[in-house]
C-alpha positions as CSV (number, residue, x, y, z in Angstrom):
1,M,87.6,-8.5,34.8
2,P,86.7,-7.9,38.5
3,R,85.8,-4.3,39.3
4,S,87.9,-2.4,41.9
5,H,85.1,-0.5,43.6
6,F,82.1,-2.0,45.2
7,P,79.0,0.0,45.7
8,L,78.2,0.1,49.4
9,F,74.8,1.5,50.8
10,A,75.8,2.0,54.4
11,D,73.7,3.3,57.3
12,V,75.1,6.7,57.9
13,R,72.7,8.0,60.5
14,G,74.6,10.3,62.9
15,K,78.0,9.4,61.3
16,R,80.4,12.4,60.9
17,A,81.2,13.6,57.4
18,V,83.8,16.3,56.8
19,M,84.0,18.6,53.9
20,V,87.5,20.4,53.5
21,G,86.9,23.2,51.0
22,G,84.4,26.0,50.5
23,G,84.1,26.3,46.7
24,P,81.6,25.2,44.0
25,I,82.9,21.6,44.0
26,A,82.5,21.4,47.7
27,A,79.1,22.9,47.4
28,R,77.9,20.2,44.9
29,R,79.3,17.4,47.2
30,L,77.8,19.0,50.2
31,T,74.3,19.2,48.4
32,A,74.4,15.5,47.8
33,L,75.7,14.7,51.4
34,C,72.8,16.9,52.9
35,S,70.3,14.3,51.4
36,F,71.5,11.8,54.0
37,A,71.6,11.6,57.7
38,F,75.2,12.6,58.3
39,Q,76.4,15.0,60.8
40,I,78.3,17.3,58.4
41,L,81.1,19.7,59.2
42,A,82.5,22.0,56.4
43,V,86.0,23.5,57.1
44,A,87.5,26.3,54.9
45,P,88.7,29.9,55.2
46,A,85.8,31.1,53.0
47,F,82.5,29.5,51.6
48,V,80.5,30.2,48.5
49,P,76.9,31.4,49.2
50,E,75.3,27.9,48.5
51,I,77.4,26.6,51.4
52,E,76.5,29.5,53.7
53,D,72.9,28.9,53.0
54,M,73.2,25.1,54.0
55,A,74.6,26.4,57.4
56,V,71.8,28.9,57.8
57,K,69.3,26.1,57.2
58,G,70.9,24.0,59.9
59,L,72.1,21.3,57.4
60,I,75.8,21.6,58.2
61,A,78.1,23.2,60.6
62,L,80.8,25.6,59.3
63,E,84.2,26.5,60.6
64,R,85.8,29.4,58.8
65,R,89.5,28.5,59.0
66,P,92.2,26.4,57.4
67,F,92.1,22.6,57.8
68,Q,93.6,21.1,60.9
69,P,94.7,17.5,61.1
70,A,92.1,16.9,64.0
71,D,89.3,17.7,61.6
72,V,89.2,14.1,60.4
73,E,89.3,12.4,63.7
74,G,86.1,10.4,64.2
75,A,85.0,10.9,60.7
76,F,83.2,8.2,58.6
77,L,83.6,10.0,55.4
78,V,85.9,13.0,54.4
79,V,86.0,14.9,51.0
80,A,89.0,17.0,50.2
81,A,87.7,19.6,47.7
82,T,90.0,22.6,48.1
83,G,91.7,24.4,45.3
84,D,95.1,23.5,46.9
85,R,96.7,20.2,45.8
86,R,99.0,20.0,48.9
87,V,96.1,20.5,51.3
88,N,93.9,18.0,49.4
89,Q,96.8,15.5,49.5
90,Q,97.2,16.0,53.3
91,V,93.5,15.7,53.9
92,G,93.4,12.4,52.0
93,R,96.5,11.0,53.7
94,L,95.2,11.8,57.1
95,A,91.7,10.6,56.6
96,R,92.9,7.2,55.2
97,E,95.2,6.9,58.2
98,A,92.2,7.7,60.5
99,G,90.1,4.9,58.7
100,A,87.7,7.2,57.0
101,F,86.4,6.7,53.5
102,V,87.9,9.6,51.6
103,S,87.3,11.3,48.2
104,V,90.0,13.6,47.0
105,A,88.4,15.7,44.3
106,D,91.5,16.5,42.3
107,C,93.1,12.9,42.5
108,K,91.3,9.6,42.1
109,E,94.3,7.7,43.1
110,E,94.3,9.2,46.6
111,S,90.6,8.4,47.1
112,S,89.1,5.4,48.7
113,F,85.8,5.9,47.1
114,Y,84.5,7.9,44.1
115,F,81.7,10.4,44.8
116,P,78.7,8.9,42.8
117,G,76.1,10.5,40.7
118,L,72.9,10.2,42.9
119,A,69.4,9.6,41.8
120,L,66.9,9.9,44.7
121,G,63.2,8.8,44.5
122,E,60.5,8.2,47.1
123,G,62.2,5.6,49.2
124,L,64.8,4.9,46.7
125,T,68.5,5.8,46.2
126,A,70.5,4.8,43.2
127,A,74.2,5.8,42.6
128,V,76.3,5.8,39.5
129,A,80.0,5.7,39.6
130,G,82.5,5.1,37.0
131,D,86.2,4.2,37.0
132,G,87.1,7.8,37.6
133,N,87.8,8.6,33.9
134,D,84.5,9.8,32.5
135,H,82.6,12.1,34.8
136,K,80.3,13.1,31.8
137,A,79.1,9.5,31.4
138,V,78.3,9.3,35.1
139,K,76.4,12.6,35.0
140,T,74.5,11.5,32.0
141,A,73.6,7.9,33.4
142,A,72.5,9.5,36.8
143,A,70.2,11.9,34.9
144,K,68.5,9.1,33.1
145,I,68.1,7.1,36.3
146,R,66.5,10.3,37.9
147,E,64.0,10.3,35.0
148,V,63.2,6.7,35.6
149,L,62.8,7.1,39.3
150,A,60.4,10.2,38.8
151,T,58.2,8.2,36.3
152,Y,58.2,5.4,38.9
153,T,57.3,7.6,41.7
154,E,54.5,9.3,39.6
155,S,53.1,6.0,38.7
156,R,53.0,4.9,42.3
157,E,51.2,8.1,43.2
158,D,48.5,7.4,40.4
159,N,48.1,3.8,41.6
160,P,48.9,3.7,45.4
161,H,47.7,0.0,45.8
162,E,49.8,-1.4,43.1
163,S,53.2,-2.8,44.1
């Protein structure tokens, strides 16, 4: 049976990513996004300390306020990760209408992409996504891939002339 979601590795240099939400889920998603060359804006009335630290380090821009429809304009990628179903639904709808890829943390049916489990190695990026039903399997598979990438990186460091 053909799969519904195609893994796409896109050039995101300078593209706008918007996080709507300031809690622990938003912090995890932002940590992943900060590994890439997005221009990131996080919007929420309040933020957990991890997100505040990202802003202090200059990794993201913060706006301490409720979501506004204009926040999704010009965005390549939008993540709705608030604790409010109504706000997440609105963010998802507006982001889709604006042509952005959107992940709605509390409703896979409203998402145009699933946020992947990432495994990053020296010059390598691997992503694991499921069908949206088994987050633990994705987390476990991503952890195993991280182990493989770490071993691969170590072996390259030990033998820099081997390819």
